C-alpha positions in Angstrom: -59.3 -46.9 -27.8 -57.7 -43.7 -28.8 -57.1 -43.7 -32.6 -53.6 -42.4 -32.1 -52.8 -45.4 -29.8 -54.4 -47.8 -32.3 -52.3 -46.4 -35.1 -49.1 -46.7 -33.0 -49.9 -50.3 -32.2 -50.5 -51.1 -35.9 -47.3 -49.4 -37.0 -45.4 -51.2 -34.2 -46.8 -54.6 -35.3 -45.9 -53.9 -39.0 -42.3 -52.8 -38.0 -41.9 -55.9 -35.9 -43.2 -58.2 -38.7 -40.8 -56.6 -41.2 -37.9 -57.0 -38.7 -38.8 -60.7 -38.2 -39.0 -61.2 -41.9 -35.6 -59.6 -42.3 -34.1 -61.7 -39.5 -35.6 -64.8 -41.1 -33.9 -64.1 -44.5 -37.1 -63.5 -46.4 -35.6 -60.5 -48.2 -32.3 -62.1 -49.0 -31.2 -63.1 -52.5 -30.0 -66.5 -51.6 -27.2 -67.8 -53.9 -27.2 -71.4 -55.1 -24.0 -72.8 -56.5 -22.0 -76.0 -56.9 -19.1 -75.9 -54.5 -16.0 -78.0 -54.3 -15.0 -78.6 -50.7 -18.5 -77.7 -49.5 -19.0 -76.4 -45.9 -19.4 -79.0 -43.1 -19.2 -82.1 -45.4 -15.8 -81.5 -46.9 -14.4 -83.3 -43.8 -15.6 -86.6 -42.4 -18.1 -86.1 -39.6 -19.0 -88.1 -36.5 -22.7 -87.6 -35.9 -25.5 -88.8 -33.6 -28.9 -89.1 -35.2 -32.4 -90.4 -35.0 -34.5 -91.8 -37.8 -37.8 -90.1 -38.5 -40.8 -91.0 -40.6 -43.4 -88.4 -41.3 -43.9 -84.9 -42.6 -40.8 -82.7 -42.8 -42.9 -79.8 -41.4 -43.3 -81.7 -38.1 -39.6 -82.1 -37.2 -39.3 -79.1 -34.9 -39.8 -81.2 -31.8 -37.0 -83.5 -32.8 -34.7 -80.5 -33.5 -35.5 -79.0 -30.1 -34.8 -82.3 -28.4 -31.3 -82.7 -29.8 -30.5 -79.0 -29.2 -31.4 -79.4 -25.6 -28.9 -82.3 -25.1 -25.8 -80.4 -26.0 -24.1 -77.0 -25.4 -25.6 -74.0 -27.1 -23.0 -73.7 -29.8 -23.6 -77.2 -31.2 -24.2 -77.7 -34.9 -27.4 -79.7 -35.6 -28.5 -81.2 -38.9 -31.4 -82.8 -40.7 -30.9 -85.2 -43.6 -33.9 -85.4 -46.0 -34.0 -88.6 -48.0 -37.2 -88.3 -49.9 -38.7 -85.7 -52.4 -41.9 -84.3 -50.9 -43.2 -83.8 -54.4 -43.0 -87.5 -55.1 -43.5 -89.2 -51.7 -46.7 -88.6 -49.5 -45.8 -86.6 -46.4 -46.7 -89.4 -43.9 -44.1 -91.6 -45.6 -41.2 -89.2 -45.8 -37.9 -90.3 -44.2 -35.3 -88.1 -42.5 -32.6 -88.2 -39.8 -32.2 -85.4 -37.2 -29.0 -85.2 -35.1 -25.9 -83.3 -34.1 -22.4 -83.0 -35.4 -20.3 -84.6 -32.6 -16.8 -84.6 -34.2 -14.7 -84.0 -37.3 -11.9 -86.1 -38.9 -12.0 -88.5 -36.0 -11.8 -85.9 -33.3 -14.8 -85.4 -31.0 -15.9 -81.9 -30.0 -17.5 -83.0 -26.7 -16.6 -85.1 -23.7 -17.8 -88.7 -23.4 -20.6 -87.8 -21.0 -22.5 -86.1 -23.8 -22.1 -89.1 -26.0 -23.5 -91.3 -23.3 -26.5 -89.0 -22.8 -27.3 -89.0 -26.5 -27.2 -92.8 -26.5 -29.6 -92.9 -23.5 -32.0 -90.8 -25.5 -31.9 -93.2 -28.4 -29.4 -91.6 -30.8 -27.2 -93.7 -33.0 -23.5 -92.9 -33.8 -22.4 -92.8 -37.4 -19.3 -91.5 -39.3 -20.1 -89.7 -42.6 -17.4 -89.5 -45.3 -15.9 -86.3 -46.7 -17.7 -85.0 -49.8 -15.9 -83.4 -52.8 -18.8 -81.5 -54.5 -22.2 -80.4 -53.4 -24.9 -77.8 -54.2 -24.9 -75.2 -51.4 -27.2 -72.4 -50.4 -26.9 -70.4 -47.1 -29.9 -68.8 -45.4 -30.4 -66.8 -42.3 -32.0 -68.7 -39.4 -34.4 -67.2 -36.9 -37.1 -69.7 -36.3 -40.4 -70.1 -38.2 -40.0 -67.3 -40.7 -36.7 -68.9 -41.8 -38.3 -72.3 -42.3 -41.0 -70.6 -44.3 -38.4 -68.8 -46.5 -36.5 -72.1 -47.0 -39.6 -74.0 -48.2 -41.2 -71.2 -50.2 -38.2 -69.6 -51.8 -34.9 -71.3 -51.3 -35.8 -74.9 -52.2 -37.7 -73.9 -55.4 -34.6 -71.9 -56.4 -32.4 -75.0 -55.8 -34.8 -77.2 -57.8 -34.6 -74.7 -60.7 -30.8 -74.6 -60.4 -30.6 -78.3 -60.7 -32.9 -78.4 -63.8 -30.9 -75.6 -65.5 -27.5 -77.2 -64.8 -28.7 -80.8 -65.3 -27.4 -81.9 -61.9 -29.2 -84.1 -59.4 -28.2 -83.7 -55.8 -29.3 -86.3 -53.1 -29.9 -86.3 -50.2 -30.2 -82.8 -49.0 -28.9 -81.8 -45.6 -29.6 -78.7 -43.5 -26.9 -77.7 -41.0 -28.0 -75.3 -38.3 -25.4 -73.3 -36.5 -26.1 -70.0 -34.7 -28.2 -67.7 -36.8 -27.5 -69.5 -40.1 -28.7 -72.6 -41.9 -26.7 -74.1 -44.7 -28.4 -76.3 -47.2 -26.1 -78.9 -48.8 -27.2 -81.2 -51.6 -24.7 -84.0 -52.1 -23.2 -84.7 -55.6 -21.0 -87.6 -54.5 -20.8 -90.2 -51.7 -24.6 -90.0 -51.7 -25.3 -93.6 -50.8 -22.8 -93.5 -47.9 -25.1 -90.9 -46.2 -27.9 -93.4 -45.9 -28.5 -94.5 -42.3 -28.9 -98.1 -41.4 -32.6 -97.7 -40.6 -33.5 -96.3 -44.0 -36.5 -98.2 -45.5 -38.0 -98.7 -48.9 -41.4 -97.1 -49.5 -43.2 -100.4 -49.2 -41.3 -101.1 -45.9 -42.4 -97.7 -44.5 -46.0 -98.4 -45.4 -45.9 -101.8 -43.8 -44.2 -100.4 -40.6 -46.9 -97.7 -40.3 -49.6 -100.2 -40.8 -48.2 -102.5 -38.1 -47.9 -99.5 -35.8 -51.5 -98.5 -36.4 -52.7 -102.1 -35.8 -50.7 -102.4 -32.6 -52.2 -99.0 -31.4 -55.7 -100.1 -32.3 -55.3 -103.4 -30.6 -53.9 -101.8 -27.4 -56.7 -99.3 -27.3 -59.3 -102.1 -27.6 -57.6 -104.1 -24.9 -57.4 -101.2 -22.5 -61.1 -100.3 -23.1 -62.1 -103.8 -22.3 -60.1 -104.0 -19.0 -60.2 -100.5 -17.5 -63.2 -99.1 -15.7 -65.0 -96.2 -17.3 -63.3 -92.9 -16.9 -59.8 -94.3 -16.2 -58.8 -94.6 -19.8 -59.3 -90.9 -20.5 -57.4 -89.9 -17.4 -54.5 -92.1 -18.3 -54.4 -90.8 -21.8 -54.3 -87.2 -20.5 -51.5 -88.1 -18.2 -49.5 -89.7 -21.0 -50.0 -86.7 -23.2 -48.8 -84.4 -20.5 -45.7 -86.5 -20.0 -45.0 -86.7 -23.7 -45.0 -82.9 -24.0 -42.3 -82.5 -21.4 -38.6 -83.1 -22.2 -36.9 -84.3 -19.1 -33.2 -84.0 -19.3 -30.4 -85.6 -17.4 -27.8 -82.9 -16.7 -24.5 -84.2 -18.1 -21.5 -84.1 -15.8 -18.9 -81.5 -16.7 -15.3 -82.5 -16.9 
């Protein structure tokens, strides 16, 4: 390859990387503060959500699913109930969903509500919050998530230690090219979903799930001819990777 072309390619790659880092908010000096009437949660919210157990780094699939079920301008959220520094990643609990309404007024027509229910989402009304820790970060995909986990959350943790406040749980609201992190300072318990479990209950649930999975695998291996199990597993994996949506009717 011509050295001049190689140099141009390298420079282009570096410029692109810097641009993505900028878009992801890596260079931003994110401000952390205690806010009265914090964004989003200063009003009561009607939400639809799903309970999740597992690493917070593997929630992208859940986020993509709920985004695909509503119009492009929808505000999605994730509530993080556990501290990753205290709870093993496989036992972490969270809720991923969408803000469907505010102060008793829905943003979307009933057909969207019906579709969310068909996909397994639960409806819940969250109360208005008076005070919260707030930090706002640019959102542009993976680089933004990296910036949040590497820079913003440690800054929030240091802020809480310095100011002797303890926020819980933390909620990320995603809207457009921005993610707002909100740590509740009141009404904390009222943001707990019905499916929230104790750590012992989570361990027991995952143990039962593994036992059921192992038992099913043994049963299938005993009854299916050789070769069919692998083919079926591959088909199931392919189906699981595809999100098949029902187009909501438009009123």
